[in-house]
N, C-alpha and C positions, 0 to 999 in steps of 0.2 A: 380240818374238815373229818368228822368223824365216820368215815365209811371207806370200805375196802374198794369199791368199784364206782366208776360212772358209767351206768348202762343208758342213762336218758335224764331229762330234766322233768319229767312227770314226777312229782313228790318231792322235788329237790326244793329245799326252803328257802325264802329271801334272803335270810342270812348267809346262808351256803353259796348262793349266787353272788352275793356282794363280797363275801371273802374271796371267791375265784377271782372276780373281777378286779378287785384291789391289789391281790397278789399279782396278777399279770401285769397290771399298770406298773407295778415296782420293777418286774423283770424286763419291762421294755428297754431299760437303760442298759441291760447286758449286751444288746445287739447295737449299741451305738459306740461300744468301746473298741480300740484297736484289736485287743484280744477278746474275743466274743466267747467267753466261757468262763463259769464259775464252777467250784469242786463239789457242789452241793450233793450230787448223786455219784459221786465216784464210789466205784465198787459194786454199783447196782447194774442190774442186766434189764434191759428194756427189748421186747420183741414186738416188731410190727408185722402182723399176719394179715395180709390183704387177700381175700378170696373173691375179690373183685377189682378191676383196673381202678388206678388211682394215680394222680401225680401230686396234685396241690396238697391233699391231706396226708399222704404219706410222706411227703418230702419235708412238710411242716412239722409232724411228729417226730421224725427222723432228725432233723435239725434240733427240735426243741431238746430232746433227750442228750445230744452231743453239747448242746451249749451248757448242759447241766454235769456235764463229764461221765455221763452213764454209758457204760457199753452197748452196744445195739446189735441186733439180729434182725437181719430182714428177711422175711419170709413171703414168698409168692405163689399163689395156688398154682400159676402158669408153669413153673419150674418144678413143683412139688410132686409128692407121690399120690395127691389128691387127683391128679391126671390119669394115675394107674389104679384107681378105685379105693384109695384108703379113704376111710370114714373120718369125720371131723373129730370124733372121739379119739380115734388112734392117732390122729395128727397132734391133738392136744396132748395126750400121753406121752408123745415124742418130745414136744416141747417142754412138758413138765420136768422130763428126765434133765434138761439142760438147766434146771434150777434158776429160771427167769424170777424176776421181781414184778414185773408188769407186762402184759400183753395189750396192745392195741390193736382191735381187731375189727376189720370190715367183712361183711358177710352177707351174700343176697338173700339169705333166709332170715326173716323176721324172728327175733328170739335167740338166735345162736349165741351171741355174746353172754345172754342171761343164763343160759345153760351151762356154760364153762364157769360162770361166776360162782355158780352154787356148786360144782364139783372140784375146784381147784384153789388153792391157798392164795396164789398170785393175784394182784390187782388186775383189774380187767377195764378197759376203757373202750367203750363202743364207738368206733368211728364211721357208723352206719350200718343198720341192720334191715334188709328189706325195704318196706315202705313205713318203717315204724320211727326211728330217731337217729339223730345225728348230732349229739348233743354239745360236741366242742364248737362246732359250726355256730351254733345258736348263740353260744357264749362270747365268740369273738365279734358276732354280730351285734350283741348286746353291748359289748365293750366299746365297739365304734361309734354306736348310737349314743352311750353315755359321754364319750368324749366331747360331741358336738352338741349334745342336748342338756348336758348337765346332769338330767334325772330321767328315768324311763317314766316315773309315776304321771299318770295323765296324757301321756303323749299318744298320739295316735300314729299305727304302724300299719301300712297296707302292703299285703302280699299278693302278688299278681302272678296268676300261670296256672301249672298243673299241682295245685294246693293237696289234692287227695294222694297223689303217689308221692309226694315230696316228704321225706324224712327231715330234711332243713325245714320246711314249714312248721311241721309237728313240733320239733323242738322248740323253733322261735314261739310258737304258740303257746306252749307250756311255760317257758320261760319268760315271755314277755307280760302274760297274763300275771303270774306270780309277782313280778314286779310292779305291778299296777298299771300297766299299758293298755290301750284299747286296740283290739286288733281287728282290722278289716280283711277279707280274703276276696278275691275277684278273679273269675275265669270262666270258661265255658262250662255249661252244666256238666260234661262229662269229665271235667276236671275239677269242679268245683261244685260237687252236690250239694243241696239243702241241708243234709245230713251233718256237714262240717260244723253247721251252728251247735252242736252237741258239744264241740270243744270249748264253747264259750266266744265265738267270734261272731262277727257279723257278716253275713254271706251277701255279695253282689255278684252280678253278671257282667258290668261293664267296666272297663278301667276308668271311663270317664266319671262313674259314680264315686270313686275314692280318691281320685286326684286332688280335688279340692280341699278335701279333709286332713290330708296324711302330712305327719312330719317327716315321715320315712315312707320311701317306695321301695319296695323289696320285688324284684324281679327273678323269677325263678327260672332255671333251666329247662327247657322244653327238648324232651328225647323224641327226636324226629321219628322213630319207629311207632310211637303211640299215635302220633298223627296220621301216619300210614295205616293204623288200624282203625280208621274211621271215628277219632275223636274230633277232629275237624276234617274238612276237606282236603286242606293243603296247607303247607308251611306258609305261603303267600297270604292264604286267609287268616292265619293266626297271628301273623306279623301287622296285618292290617287293624285287626280289631284288638288285639291284646299288646302288642308291640308298643314299646315306648320310644318315641321319636321327640323332637324338639317342638313339634307344633303341640302334641298333646302336654308336654313338660310345661309348657307356657301356662297351661290351665290350673297348674299346682301352685303352692305357695312358693314365694321367691327363694325361701331359705330351706326348702325340702331336700333332703339326702336321698341319693339315688344309690341303691345296693346290689349286689347280686353274688350269690355263692360261688359263682365260675363253676367250670369255664364257660364263657358267653358265646351262645350262637349270634355273631355281630349279624344284624339285619332282620333277626327274628324276634328276640326278646327285647332288643333295644338297638338303636343305629349307633353307630361309631362316634357321632358328635356327642350323643348322651353318655356312653361308656367312657368317653375321654373327658367330657366337659367338667364345669367347674363345681357343679353338684354331685359329682360321682365321688364316693368315698370307698370303690372297689379295691384299690391298692392298700389303702388304710386297712382294709380287711385282712388283707394277706398278711401284712405286717403284723397286726394283732394277734394273727392266728398262731404264730409262733410263740408269743408273750402267754396266750392262754393255754396252749399245751405244755409250756414249762411249768405254769401254776399248776396244772393238774397233776402232772407228774410228782412235783415238788410235795403238794398237798396230801396226795393219795399215798405216796411212799415215805411220809413222815420227814421230809427234810434230809438234812445230812446224817448220815450213818455214824454210829458211835465210834469214836476215835478219830474222824475226818476232820479236818481243817476249815470246814464250811462256815464257821463262824458268823458274824454279823453281816457277811457279804452273800450269804445264802439267797437272799431274796432282794438283795439291794437293787 
């Protein structure tokens, strides 16, 4: 992959996405071994710098780096000098002094990873910036879909919930559209405005309008504080009109896939029987997340460093 950073999926070519997904599919075998590690990135240093709370994404990236034998440094804003007023650029300069090879960054400000990517030589992977993008989540989603559907070309993916504020949705829209999928979005008008159609998606406002057409239903996590700010009158109202339960799921195709980026608000975005049901591939998404993040580190850092014994096992 001929790029220094992965900041989003907007503008990433179909060939690059296929390369990432194919590499990730090969890396899955590493997690099935007794010794779950390859020497591919031995001697490289990977920093996880999360300025927002995260469990799943941070753990997945950390595990991916360690399975590639990279040295890892974990940076959390809750225990850093940023709490004492240090600026993002000051923090970045301090991290740069440690001579990292890659920084995986989550930040509440849209564009923060892009700024660092322009100013520093190390690879930057965007793990979520503001309401902009979360590219590795979309890639693991697409890998999971491809496993079941064979191809994304011509498939219909319905994304339901707070689409406007979702960086997961935005990266999926870019990536799926590039791969030839049809994307439907549905949610309340405050969370799924008509302007979303400018991204090349079909906008609906009822979950029942997308269920019968979808090959994949992706339910987005709802932040309860947004509901409390008047985007809907209550959590109960959202669950009634936009939550996925077994009754609604019966209106979908029998083979439909149910996805969720996590963590799930059970009883809000979906009921437990749907989340744990036979159509759910949510745990597969988690497994594929480690493989996709291994693939990104491998491709951006150029595989095994000179003189290492990565050999043919590097992406086996």
